[in-house]
NUKE-308543 format. One record per atom (N, C-alpha, C): x, y, z; residue in three letters. Coordinates in steps of 0.05 Angstrom, whole numbers, plus 5000, padded with zeros to 4 digits. Example, Ala and Ser with C-alpha at 12.3 -4.5 7.8 and 13.67 -1.06 7.14 Angstrom:
526448865156ALA
524649105156ALA
526449345156ALA
525749555142SER
527349795143SER
525850015157SER
//
This chain:
687682386492UNK
690082406513UNK
689082546538UNK
686282736533UNK
685482866557UNK
683982676573UNK
682882486559UNK
680582296578UNK
681982206601UNK
684782106599UNK
686281986620UNK
686382126641UNK
687782376637UNK
687882596660UNK
685482716671UNK
683082746659UNK
681082886667UNK
679282706689UNK
679782476686UNK
678082206699UNK
679682206729UNK
681782316735UNK
683282266757UNK
684082546773UNK
683682526795UNK
684282766810UNK
687082726824UNK
687882966828UNK
690782956843UNK
690482766869UNK
692582556869UNK
693082426891UNK
694282576914UNK
693482486939UNK
694582576962UNK
697482476966UNK
699282586982UNK
701882506987UNK
702282277005UNK
702982046990UNK
702981767005UNK
704681787029UNK
704581627051UNK
706781677071UNK
709181537065UNK
711381717065UNK
714381637057UNK
715781527080UNK
717681357074UNK
719481217094UNK
720881457114UNK
721981317133UNK
723581487144UNK
725481677136UNK
725981917141UNK
727682087128UNK
730281987130UNK
731482047105UNK
734581977109UNK
736482177122UNK
738682147129UNK
740382337145UNK
741382537126UNK
741082817132UNK
741883007118UNK
745083097120UNK
746683097101UNK
749183157116UNK
750283387095UNK
751683567109UNK
753183797091UNK
751783907066UNK
749083967075UNK
747884087048UNK
749184327034UNK
749784267013UNK
750984476993UNK
749084706991UNK
749784976985UNK
748285176982UNK
747185156950UNK
748584976941UNK
746584976911UNK
744084816913UNK
743384666939UNK
741684496942UNK
739384656953UNK
739584946956UNK
737785116970UNK
736985346954UNK
738685376930UNK
736985606913UNK
734885566903UNK
733085816895UNK
730785786887UNK
731085766853UNK
729485696842UNK
729285656812UNK
726785616797UNK
726985666769UNK
724385646755UNK
723985396740UNK
721585256750UNK
721584986742UNK
720684986712UNK
719585246698UNK
718885256672UNK
720985146653UNK
723585216662UNK
726085176640UNK
726284806640UNK
724984696663UNK
725684436663UNK
724384246646UNK
721884396637UNK
720184266620UNK
721284166592UNK
722584406578UNK
723984286554UNK
726584146554UNK
727584076580UNK
730083936580UNK
730483656567UNK
728083486572UNK
728083226564UNK
726583216537UNK
725783406528UNK
724283406499UNK
725783596480UNK
728283596485UNK
730083766471UNK
732183516452UNK
730583426434UNK
732083226414UNK
733583336393UNK
735883316392UNK
738083396370UNK
737183326344UNK
738183456329UNK
737783426301UNK
735783256291UNK
733283396297UNK
730483296289UNK
729583466268UNK
730483596245UNK
729883796230UNK
728683626203UNK
728983366194UNK
727883226175UNK
724783246177UNK
723583206154UNK
720983266146UNK
719683006140UNK
721282796142UNK
719982536133UNK
717382446143UNK
716182286130UNK
713482136139UNK
713482006163UNK
711382096183UNK
711681996208UNK
710981646208UNK
712481496217UNK
712581226226UNK
711081166251UNK
710080946250UNK
708780826270UNK
710280806295UNK
709680876317UNK
711380886339UNK
711880646355UNK
713780576371UNK
714480316382UNK
712580276407UNK
712480036418UNK
711279966442UNK
708680026437UNK
706680006421UNK
704480106420UNK
702679806425UNK
703379616426UNK
702279356436UNK
701179356460UNK
698579296469UNK
697479326494UNK
699179226516UNK
700578946512UNK
701578826528UNK
704678976541UNK
705679146519UNK
708379306526UNK
707279536540UNK
704579686536UNK
704179936549UNK
703679816579UNK
702179556583UNK
701779466607UNK
704279466625UNK
706179326611UNK
708279306622UNK
710179516632UNK
710079806615UNK
711480026624UNK
709580156643UNK
707180126648UNK
705280246662UNK
706380066690UNK
706379826692UNK
707479676716UNK
710979796729UNK
711979776709UNK
715079876707UNK
714580156725UNK
713180376717UNK
712980596728UNK
712180596752UNK
710180446760UNK
709580426791UNK
711280266805UNK
712780106792UNK
715079946807UNK
717180176821UNK
717880326802UNK
720380506805UNK
719380736822UNK
716580826821UNK
715680986837UNK
716080916862UNK
714980676869UNK
714980536898UNK
717780506910UNK
720280486893UNK
722780486899UNK
723780746907UNK
723080976893UNK
723481226897UNK
722581366924UNK
719881256928UNK
718581306954UNK
720081236977UNK
721080966974UNK
722580846995UNK
725080977002UNK
726381086979UNK
728781176985UNK
728781466991UNK
726681646987UNK
726681926995UNK
725681937020UNK
726182057037UNK
724982147063UNK
722882427063UNK
721282437075UNK
719282637071UNK
720482927073UNK
722182957088UNK
723783257091UNK
726083297069UNK
726883087053UNK
728283127033UNK
727483187003UNK
724683227003UNK
723183276976UNK
724783546965UNK
724383736981UNK
725783996971UNK
728383976959UNK
729483846976UNK
732683816967UNK
733383646942UNK
731583466940UNK
731983276914UNK
730683426890UNK
728983586898UNK
727483796870UNK
730383956863UNK
731284076886UNK
733684286878UNK
735784096864UNK
736583906875UNK
738283716866UNK
738483676839UNK
736083626828UNK
735183516798UNK
735883786781UNK
734283986790UNK
735384246776UNK
737984286767UNK
739084286790UNK
742584336788UNK
744084096770UNK
742983896773UNK
744183616759UNK
743683736727UNK
741683836724UNK
741383876691UNK
743384056682UNK
744884206693UNK
746784436680UNK
749184286681UNK
749684056690UNK
752783936691UNK
752383656681UNK
750083506676UNK
750083266666UNK
748283266642UNK
747983086629UNK
746483016605UNK
743682926611UNK
742282866590UNK
739282756604UNK
739382526616UNK
741582356610UNK
741882076624UNK
743482086648UNK
743982326657UNK
745682366687UNK
748682296680UNK
749582306658UNK
752282256654UNK
753682566657UNK
755382656674UNK
756882856680UNK
758482916653UNK
757983236649UNK
758783296624UNK
761983366624UNK
763283486649UNK
765783526655UNK
766083596685UNK
768383576692UNK
769283586719UNK
769283886722UNK
768183946747UNK
767284256755UNK
766984246784UNK
767184466799UNK
766384486826UNK
763884396834UNK
761784536810UNK
759084446813UNK
758584136812UNK
759684006788UNK
759183716787UNK
760483596813UNK
762783676823UNK
764283516843UNK
762183546871UNK
760583776871UNK
758783796895UNK
756383626892UNK
755483596869UNK
753283446863UNK
753883116865UNK
756383046860UNK
756982766858UNK
757382746889UNK
757682906903UNK
758382816937UNK
756482696942UNK
753782826937UNK
751082686953UNK
749982466933UNK
751382226937UNK
750981976921UNK
748181906922UNK
746881886948UNK
744281776948UNK
742181946936UNK
742882226926UNK
741282396912UNK
741282366882UNK
744182286875UNK
744482226848UNK
743581996838UNK
743681736860UNK
742081526851UNK
739481536850UNK
738181696864UNK
734781726862UNK
734481886836UNK
735982076832UNK
735582256805UNK
735882076778UNK
738281876781UNK
737981656759UNK
735881516753UNK
734681366775UNK
732481186773UNK
730181376764UNK
729781546776UNK
727481726766UNK
727481796738UNK
729781956733UNK
730082016698UNK
730181806682UNK
731481596687UNK
732081376667UNK
730981156670UNK
730381006688UNK
729780706696UNK
727280616678UNK
725280776680UNK
722680696665UNK
723280656638UNK
724280856626UNK
724880866597UNK
726780696591UNK
729580636602UNK
730780416598UNK
729580126598UNK
728280066622UNK
727079806629UNK
724879726609UNK
723379966599UNK
721279926577UNK
722779846549UNK
725279976545UNK
726679916521UNK
727579656520UNK
728579586541UNK
729879306546UNK
727879076542UNK
725579156557UNK
723178916554UNK
721978926521UNK
722079156512UNK
721079156484UNK
722878946465UNK
725679026463UNK
727078906445UNK
727378546455UNK
727878546480UNK
727778256488UNK
725778106479UNK
723178286486UNK
720978116481UNK
721078086450UNK
721678226431UNK
721678176403UNK
723477926398UNK
725777896409UNK
727877676403UNK
726877446413UNK
725577436436UNK
723977166445UNK
721877056427UNK
720177296421UNK
718077216403UNK
719377096374UNK
721277166368UNK
722377106340UNK
723576806342UNK
724576806368UNK
726076486365UNK
725376336388UNK
722876216385UNK
721676106410UNK
723175826419UNK
725175736399UNK
726775526412UNK
728375596430UNK
729475866428UNK
731075956452UNK
729575986482UNK
726976066477UNK
725376086502UNK
725075826514UNK
724475606496UNK
724375356510UNK
726575226523UNK
728675296510UNK
731275226520UNK
731875366549UNK
730575626550UNK
731475796570UNK
729475656597UNK
727275596590UNK
725375536611UNK
725275246622UNK
727375106610UNK
727974846619UNK
729874866638UNK
731175086644UNK
733175126666UNK
731175116696UNK
732075046715UNK
730975026743UNK
730975276754UNK
733775416750UNK
733675676761UNK
735075866735UNK
733776106726UNK
734876226706UNK
736776436720UNK
738876456708UNK
741276626720UNK
741776836697UNK
741777096708UNK
741677336695UNK
744177486707UNK
746177626690UNK
747977716699UNK
748378016681UNK
748178226698UNK
747878516689UNK
750878626693UNK
752478666669UNK
754778796670UNK
754979086672UNK
755579236693UNK
755579446694UNK
752779586701UNK
751079406707UNK
748079526714UNK
747579596743UNK
749179786753UNK
748179806783UNK
745279896785UNK
744080036767UNK
741080106771UNK
739379946768UNK
739979686757UNK
738479436752UNK
736379476732UNK
736579746712UNK
734679766694UNK
733979516676UNK
736879446666UNK
736079206651UNK
735478976655UNK
735678896680UNK
734878656694UNK
731878666699UNK
730878896706UNK
727878896713UNK
726478846685UNK
727978996662UNK
726578966639UNK
726578696626UNK
728078546633UNK
728478246622UNK
726778106638UNK
726378146666UNK
725077956685UNK
722277996680UNK
721678246675UNK
718678306667UNK
717978176643UNK
719278156621UNK
718578056602UNK
717977726603UNK
720077666618UNK
719577316629UNK
717077306649UNK
716977466662UNK
714477476677UNK
711977466663UNK
711477686649UNK
708877826638UNK
708477626611UNK
710077556592UNK
709477476570UNK
709477166572UNK
712177056587UNK
712376786583UNK
711976646609UNK
710376806627UNK
709476686653UNK
711776516666UNK
713676636671UNK
716476516683UNK
716076556714UNK
715576296728UNK
714976256756UNK
716676156770UNK
719176086756UNK
721375916773UNK
723176166779UNK
724775996796UNK
727276186809UNK
728876386787UNK
729576586795UNK
731676726780UNK
733676816797UNK
736176766789UNK
738276856806UNK
739677106787UNK
739777326803UNK
740877556787UNK
743677656800UNK
745377686783UNK
748277786793UNK
748578076776UNK
749278246794UNK
749678546791UNK
752478596787UNK
753978696768UNK
757278746772UNK
757179046768UNK
758079196785UNK
758379486783UNK
760379576800UNK
762079806793UNK
764379876806UNK
763780006831UNK
761180096835UNK
760480266858UNK
758480096874UNK
759279996898UNK
757979836917UNK
755279986930UNK
755380226930UNK
753080416939UNK
750480346923UNK
750880276900UNK
748080186885UNK
746879946896UNK
748179786918UNK
747079546924UNK
744479536937UNK
743879756956UNK
741679776968UNK
739179876950UNK
739680026932UNK
738180086909UNK
737279906892UNK
739279736885UNK
738479466870UNK
736579276885UNK
736979246917UNK
735079116928UNK
732679246924UNK
732479476936UNK
729879586937UNK
728179566908UNK
729679636887UNK
727979636863UNK
727079306855UNK
729279076856UNK
728378836851UNK
726478736870UNK
726078826894UNK
724078756914UNK
720878796905UNK
720778976887UNK
718079046876UNK
717578826854UNK
718978646843UNK
718078476826UNK
716578206838UNK
715478056826UNK
713777886838UNK
715277706853UNK
717077556836UNK
718577346849UNK
720577416867UNK
721677676872UNK
723377746890UNK
721377806919UNK
718877916913UNK
717577946939UNK
717377656958UNK
716877446940UNK
716777196954UNK
719277046959UNK
721877196957UNK
724277116968UNK
724976846952UNK
723476806928UNK
723976566907UNK
726876656896UNK
727476896884UNK
729376946879UNK
732077066887UNK
734277056878UNK
736477126894UNK
737777356882UNK
739377506897UNK
741077736886UNK
743477706893UNK
745377756876UNK
748077776885UNK
749178036872UNK
750278196890UNK
751778456879UNK
754778426884UNK
756278456857UNK
759078456856UNK
760178686853UNK
761978766868UNK
763579036868UNK
765778986852UNK
766279096827UNK
768279056812UNK
768879246791UNK
771279336788UNK
771879576767UNK
773079376740UNK
771379326723UNK
772179166697UNK
774879236681UNK
774679506688UNK
776779656668UNK
780079536680UNK
779679456702UNK
782379386716UNK
782079076723UNK
780778936710UNK
781178666704UNK
777978506715UNK
778178216713UNK
776078106716UNK
777077856739UNK
775877906761UNK
776677706782UNK
774977476780UNK
775777246802UNK
774577036793UNK
771577026804UNK
770177226817UNK
767577246824UNK
765977316800UNK
767077506786UNK
766377636761UNK
765977376737UNK
768477286738UNK
768277056715UNK
766076876721UNK
766276786747UNK
763576546757UNK
761476686744UNK
760576956751UNK
757677036747UNK
756977026722UNK
759177106699UNK
759177126672UNK
758476846658UNK
760576676666UNK
760576336657UNK
757976216664UNK
756776246683UNK
754676106696UNK
751976246690UNK
752076446672UNK
749276606669UNK
748076506642UNK
745176486642UNK
743976416618UNK
743376666603UNK
743176906610UNK
742577166601UNK
744777386615UNK
746377496592UNK
748677686601UNK
747777936585UNK
747578156601UNK
746678416591UNK
748478636595UNK
748878806569UNK
750179036575UNK
748779246566UNK
747479446582UNK
745879646577UNK
747379896582UNK
747780126566UNK
748580336572UNK
751280336589UNK
752780126582UNK
755480116599UNK
757280136579UNK
757580036554UNK
760380076537UNK
760580386530UNK
758880526532UNK
758780806521UNK
760180976548UNK
759880846570UNK
761480986590UNK
764780956594UNK
765480776578UNK
767980706576UNK
769480876560UNK
771980866563UNK
774281026540UNK
774280856517UNK
774980976495UNK
774280866470UNK
776380586466UNK
778880686475UNK
780780476471UNK
780080196491UNK
778180216507UNK
777879986531UNK
775279826520UNK
773679956502UNK
770879826498UNK
770779606489UNK
772379536467UNK
772979326445UNK
773879116463UNK
776379156479UNK
777478936493UNK
775678846518UNK
773679056529UNK
772078906550UNK
769678756543UNK
768578876517UNK
766178766506UNK
767078466497UNK
769578436482UNK
770178176475UNK
771177976492UNK
771878096521UNK
772877936545UNK
770377796558UNK
768177946555UNK
765577846570UNK
764877666548UNK
764577656518UNK
763477476497UNK
765277246504UNK
767877246512UNK
769977006507UNK
768876836537UNK
768076966554UNK
767176836581UNK
764776666577UNK
762476786561UNK
760176636566UNK
759876376556UNK
758276186562UNK
757975886551UNK
756275906530UNK
756075656518UNK
754475636495UNK
751475586504UNK
749775716489UNK
746675756497UNK
746175986510UNK
747976146517UNK
747576406530UNK
747076626508UNK
744576806522UNK
743777046510UNK
745477266517UNK
746977376495UNK
748277646500UNK
746577866498UNK
745378016510UNK
743778276505UNK
745378536507UNK
745378666482UNK
746578896486UNK
745179166475UNK
745079366490UNK
743279626483UNK
744879866489UNK
745480056472UNK
747280316478UNK
746080536460UNK
747780726460UNK
747380916445UNK
748580836413UNK
746880956390UNK
747580876361UNK
749781066354UNK
752380956363UNK
754381116355UNK
756480946340UNK
757281066317UNK
759580866302UNK
761780736317UNK
763180876337UNK
764980756354UNK
763680506370UNK
761680506382UNK
760180336396UNK
760180046379UNK
759080156356UNK
758479946334UNK
760879836329UNK
763279976322UNK
766079836314UNK
766879666341UNK
765979776362UNK
767379566387UNK
765779356393UNK
763379356381UNK
761679126389UNK
760778966367UNK
762678796353UNK
762278656329UNK
762278756306UNK
762779056299UNK
763079206276UNK
760879206261UNK
760679306235UNK
758179316221UNK
756479056217UNK
757878846214UNK
756578636213UNK
755578476234UNK
756578576258UNK
755878416284UNK
756978116286UNK
759578076275UNK
760377846278UNK
762177806305UNK
761277616320UNK
762977526344UNK
763577206344UNK
766177196353UNK
766976906353UNK
764676686366UNK
764376496352UNK
762376276361UNK
759576366369UNK
758876596359UNK
756276716368UNK
754176746338UNK
751776696345UNK
749776776321UNK
748277016331UNK
748477206310UNK
746877456315UNK
743877396310UNK
742177476333UNK
739377416330UNK
737877656320UNK
738877856330UNK
737378126324UNK
738778316330UNK
738278576308UNK
739978796307UNK
737679026301UNK
738379276315UNK
736879516313UNK
739279696312UNK
740179806284UNK
742779966282UNK
742080226295UNK
739680376291UNK
739380586299UNK
735780606299UNK
735080586329UNK
731680576328UNK
731180836355UNK
728780826358UNK
728080966378UNK
725880826393UNK
725880906423UNK
723780766435UNK
722680996453UNK
720080976456UNK
718481176467UNK
716281046489UNK
716281196503UNK
713681146529UNK
711581206519UNK
709481026521UNK
706481126509UNK
705681396522UNK
703981496513UNK
702981776527UNK
701781716552UNK
700281426555UNK
698781356581UNK
700881286603UNK
703681206597UNK
705581206614UNK
706481476626UNK
707181616603UNK
707881926610UNK
705982066632UNK
703082046626UNK
701482126645UNK
701281986669UNK
701581746665UNK
701681616700UNK
704281746715UNK
706481766698UNK
709081816717UNK
708782146722UNK
707082286709UNK
706482606719UNK
704782626741UNK
702982396743UNK
700882396764UNK
702582326792UNK
703782076789UNK
705281976810UNK
707482126817UNK
709382266804UNK
711282406817UNK
710882696819UNK
708382776813UNK
708383136815UNK
708683206840UNK
707683076860UNK
708183176889UNK
710983146898UNK
712982986889UNK
715382996893UNK
717283136875UNK
716383156855UNK
718683296826UNK
717483516815UNK
714983546816UNK
713783746804UNK
713183716775UNK
714683936759UNK
714183836730UNK
716983786722UNK
718883716738UNK
721583606728UNK
720883346718UNK
720883346692UNK
719983106674UNK
722682926672UNK
722082646668UNK
724082446663UNK
724182386634UNK
725982206630UNK
726482106603UNK
724181916592UNK
722882026570UNK
720881926560UNK
721481746536UNK
723881846523UNK
724481736496UNK
727781666497UNK
728581516481UNK
731281486476UNK
731981336448UNK
734381446437UNK
735381326414UNK
736881076418UNK
736980856408UNK
738580626421UNK
739580486390UNK
742280316398UNK
742880166385UNK
742579876395UNK
741579716388UNK
740679376401UNK
742179176382UNK
743678986400UNK
744178726382UNK
743878526405UNK
742778306397UNK
742278066412UNK
744077816403UNK
745877686417UNK
746677376403UNK
746177186420UNK
747076966407UNK
746876716422UNK
749876596423UNK
750776486443UNK
752876316438UNK
752076026428UNK
754175996405UNK
752375706396UNK
753475496407UNK
751875286413UNK
751975026421UNK
752374886391UNK
752574606396UNK
753574446378UNK
751474496348UNK
748874456353UNK
747174486332UNK
747374786320UNK
746974986339UNK
747575286323UNK
749575316314UNK
752075176323UNK
754375216313UNK
754575096280UNK
753174976274UNK
753074766250UNK
751674956232UNK
749175076246UNK
747375236225UNK
748975476220UNK
750475606240UNK
751875836240UNK
754075806214UNK
755775616212UNK
757375476201UNK
756675516169UNK
753975386169UNK
753175406141UNK
752475696130UNK
751675866150UNK
750876096135UNK
753176256132UNK
755176276148UNK
757776366143UNK
759176296118UNK
758676016111UNK
759975926089UNK
758676046063UNK
756476026063UNK
754376136040UNK
755276496038UNK
755776616062UNK
755876876058UNK
759276996052UNK
760876766057UNK
763476866053UNK
765376686035UNK
763876586014UNK
765776445995UNK
768176565981UNK
767876835979UNK
770177005969UNK
772576985989UNK
771276986014UNK
774277026031UNK
775876736037UNK
773576526033UNK
774976266037UNK
776176226011UNK
775776285988UNK
777376245965UNK
779376415967UNK
779876655978UNK
782476805982UNK
784276656005UNK
783076516020UNK
784976356041UNK
786076156025UNK
784675976006UNK
786075775995UNK
787775825978UNK
787776095964UNK
789876195947UNK
792276305961UNK
791976405979UNK
794076466002UNK
795576246007UNK
794475996019UNK
795275766029UNK
797275675997UNK
796275645975UNK
797575585953UNK
800175735948UNK
799875945950UNK
801976165948UNK
804276125965UNK
803676105986UNK
805876056011UNK
807275776006UNK
805275555994UNK
807175335990UNK
809175355966UNK
807975455943UNK
809875505923UNK
811975705931UNK
811675895948UNK
814076045957UNK
815975915970UNK
814875685982UNK
816975556003UNK
818375385988UNK
817375255966UNK
818575025945UNK
820375255932UNK
819675425922UNK
822175615906UNK
824275685923UNK
823975775946UNK
826175885966UNK
828075655971UNK
826775405973UNK
828375155976UNK
830175085958UNK
829075075931UNK
830874955907UNK
833075195896UNK
832275425905UNK
834375625898UNK
836975565904UNK
837575455925UNK
840475395933UNK
840975105939UNK
839374915932UNK
839474635937UNK
838974485914UNK
839274225916UNK
839174045894UNK
835874005890UNK
835173945865UNK
832273935862UNK
831473645875UNK
833073435878UNK
832073185892UNK
831773255920UNK
832373405934UNK
832073455965UNK
830073635972UNK
828673735950UNK
826673945954UNK
823873815959UNK
821873945970UNK
819373845970UNK
818373715945UNK
816373635940UNK
814973555917UNK
813873785902UNK
816473885888UNK
815374135871UNK
813974135847UNK
814073835834UNK
812173755815UNK
809173785822UNK
809073755842UNK
805673785849UNK
805274095851UNK
807074215864UNK
806174505871UNK
806574695843UNK
808074605825UNK
808574765798UNK
806474645782UNK
805174395782UNK
803274335758UNK
800874475771UNK
799974445799UNK
797774615811UNK
797674875800UNK
799975085800UNK
800175325796UNK
799575355768UNK
800475195746UNK
800675185722UNK
797975165714UNK
796174945727UNK
793674945718UNK
791675175725UNK
792675295745UNK
790575585753UNK
791675775734UNK
793975805719UNK
794675955698UNK
793375895669UNK
791975615670UNK
790575595647UNK
792375365630UNK
794275285640UNK
795875115623UNK
794874815618UNK
794774685595UNK
793574445587UNK
795174175609UNK
794073985607UNK
795673765620UNK
798173675606UNK
798273685582UNK
800173615560UNK
802473845560UNK
801874045561UNK
804074325562UNK
804774285593UNK
803774255611UNK
804974245639UNK
806673985638UNK
806273755630UNK
807973475630UNK
810473615616UNK
810173755590UNK
812773745571UNK
814574015587UNK
812674195599UNK
814874385606UNK
816174275635UNK
815274125654UNK
816274015675UNK
818573825669UNK
818273685649UNK
821173505639UNK
822773645623UNK
821973875610UNK
824274035605UNK
825674195624UNK
824774275646UNK
825674455665UNK
827174235688UNK
826373975683UNK
827173845706UNK
830473785708UNK
831473795686UNK
834573745679UNK
836274005680UNK
834774275679UNK
836174475679UNK
835074685698UNK
837374715719UNK
836774835745UNK
835775125736UNK
837075235722UNK
836675565712UNK
834175565704UNK
833075415683UNK
830475435675UNK
827975385698UNK
828775185714UNK
827375085736UNK
826775335754UNK
828875485755UNK
828175715774UNK
826475895761UNK
827275985736UNK
825676175722UNK
822576135719UNK
822175775715UNK
819175745720UNK
818175815748UNK
819775785768UNK
818775785795UNK
818276125799UNK
819876275789UNK
819876555792UNK
817176665780UNK
817276525748UNK
814376665735UNK
811776545749UNK
811876325760UNK
809376225772UNK
808776375803UNK
810976445813UNK
810676585843UNK
809976845838UNK
810876985815UNK
810177265809UNK
806977275805UNK
806377085782UNK
803377095781UNK
801876985795UNK
802476825815UNK
801076745838UNK
800576975861UNK
802477175858UNK
802677345877UNK
800377625865UNK
800077625838UNK
798477775825UNK
795677735832UNK
795677455822UNK
792477335832UNK
791877405859UNK
793277335875UNK
792877385908UNK
792177675911UNK
793777855902UNK
792678155904UNK
790178215891UNK
789878135873UNK
786978115855UNK
785078075875UNK
785277825883UNK
782677705901UNK
782177855929UNK
784778025937UNK
784378155959UNK
782978355956UNK
783678535934UNK
782278725924UNK
779778705922UNK
778478455910UNK
775778395909UNK
774278365933UNK
775678245950UNK
774278175978UNK
773778485992UNK
775878635990UNK
775878906001UNK
773679075989UNK
773479045961UNK
771079235953UNK
768679065961UNK
768478815965UNK
765978695976UNK
764978816002UNK
767578806025UNK
766878856046UNK
766379176050UNK
767479336030UNK
766579626032UNK
763479686022UNK
762979516003UNK
760179505995UNK
758079456013UNK
759179236028UNK
757279156056UNK
756879356073UNK
759179466084UNK
759679676100UNK
758279946095UNK
758480006071UNK
757080216061UNK
754280216059UNK
753379966052UNK
750379906056UNK
749179876086UNK
750879816102UNK
749879826129UNK
750380086140UNK
751880276134UNK
752280566139UNK
749680706127UNK
749180636103UNK
746580756091UNK
743980676105UNK
743380416112UNK
741180386123UNK
741180466155UNK
743880536164UNK
743880676196UNK
743080936186UNK
743781076169UNK
742881356160UNK
739681376157UNK
738881166144UNK
735981216135UNK
734281116161UNK
735380936179UNK
733980876203UNK
734381146218UNK
736181266223UNK
736381526236UNK
734281766226UNK
733881766202UNK
731781946191UNK
728981926196UNK
728581646198UNK
725581546205UNK
725781526236UNK
727681486254UNK
727481526282UNK
726581826284UNK
728382016270UNK
727782316275UNK
724882396272UNK
723482296247UNK
720882366246UNK
718882256269UNK
719382046279UNK
717881916298UNK
717982086321UNK
720882086330UNK
721282296358UNK
720382576354UNK
719882676329UNK
719082916324UNK
715882976330UNK
714982746322UNK
711782756325UNK
711182696355UNK
712782536367UNK
712182396394UNK
713082646418UNK
715082806406UNK
715783066421UNK
713283226419UNK
712583306399UNK
709883466397UNK
707583356415UNK
706983126417UNK
704983036427UNK
705282996461UNK
707583016473UNK
708783036500UNK
708483326502UNK
709383506486UNK
708883786492UNK
705983876500UNK
704083726481UNK
701383806485UNK
700583676511UNK
701483436516UNK
700583306542UNK
701283496567UNK
703683616565UNK
704383776590UNK
703084066591UNK
702484146572UNK
700484406571UNK
697684346579UNK
696984086574UNK
693983986582UNK
694483986611UNK
696483816620UNK
696783756648UNK
697183956666UNK
698284236659UNK
698384446668UNK
695884636673UNK
694184626646UNK
691884706653UNK
689784556672UNK
689684296676UNK
687984136693UNK
688984176720UNK
691584156725UNK
692884156750UNK
694884416750UNK
693684656753UNK
695584886756UNK
697784896779UNK
//
């Protein structure tokens, strides 16, 4: 770990862009503070007291490490272009005070005077968000998206057949998800064709930041790729421009967006997005590993209408490789000092594909094999409803005017185990006696209802067991993640101590 740092001397401050205008500097942004306290902020991982054996950390493959290093440099360049030289001290102060009113992902904890003052300077907030979160989030998106594409090469082939790959980011003002997706397509699958990106966000002030970040990517530097920024608050509805962007996309991503919505709006908005995407479209979802988010986005089984679940990580950890953290420390030291960014995150990830004709048939076979009990229950329910309809009709009418009651009664009696001879004799006996006919119908209807309740109870038991197993797997993954992050936290702490010794 020390080899990488010891080979590099501190870099001189690069020439920054023209300073942005400073307006209404709040007293909060000029206070002095102790940066030592900042070191622990992003390494304060909750609930990691488990002592499970350490598992191999994610993103250890050289190709993903190289991608993360490139992402680090890309965002550093964007931050340098957004910050004016004279504003460095103020952005440092802003980051320090942001820590007291927002969580590690720059989500404000509560409305207060301090948080409202910090929100006012939106440029500082967007710079803080990019610095703190974007490298880690883009690296996570690239990691999981790369896994999906490597496991499903047929989807990659179909994706590459498009003359223009259209990506739609829902609620992705920072473009962290788009950068991760494109980085995988460029670095691993060597996509050199046109890419059309549509960003949907409620805050139009993210537009300039989006352009700055995306211009750092290879395709966007040469003006091959296109960028559309759509200002829209999706909680208030989907306008025509939003619908068009989602309907025409080949990849739709929702990263760290659903968790920002109110609980009652999560499921509706997520399923609305799913209803708009077309067959063959990839739906990429990454957010916090929270049960409420799981329930809103496909439930425990991840079932979505007309979609096939390609990949799922119910509770996982993503960590930046130590060489990437070293790189960030060296790049950002002159700007932020020891104000460290996010280097790890806990994630819940799912990826679906909207089924075309071939995939729909395959998905139907899978569902048929996995839901026989459910189909049997539906068949029993239909038979019960038909029997009930016949019984209700002949209660007050002549038997001759009713539906073909013999067929329905005969089928119900077969279900009860009656022989063909017994069924024939019984039907002939009750045919001329309306009272006996009603009693037979009542008997069959009552027993049909009992069978129906029994089957329904069986289905609920099966679903309970499936959900219980999913929850068990969720908690097991959580424990494994805990041990991974505990070991990672220790290695990063050692890195910071070493860094302070080499560059006091």
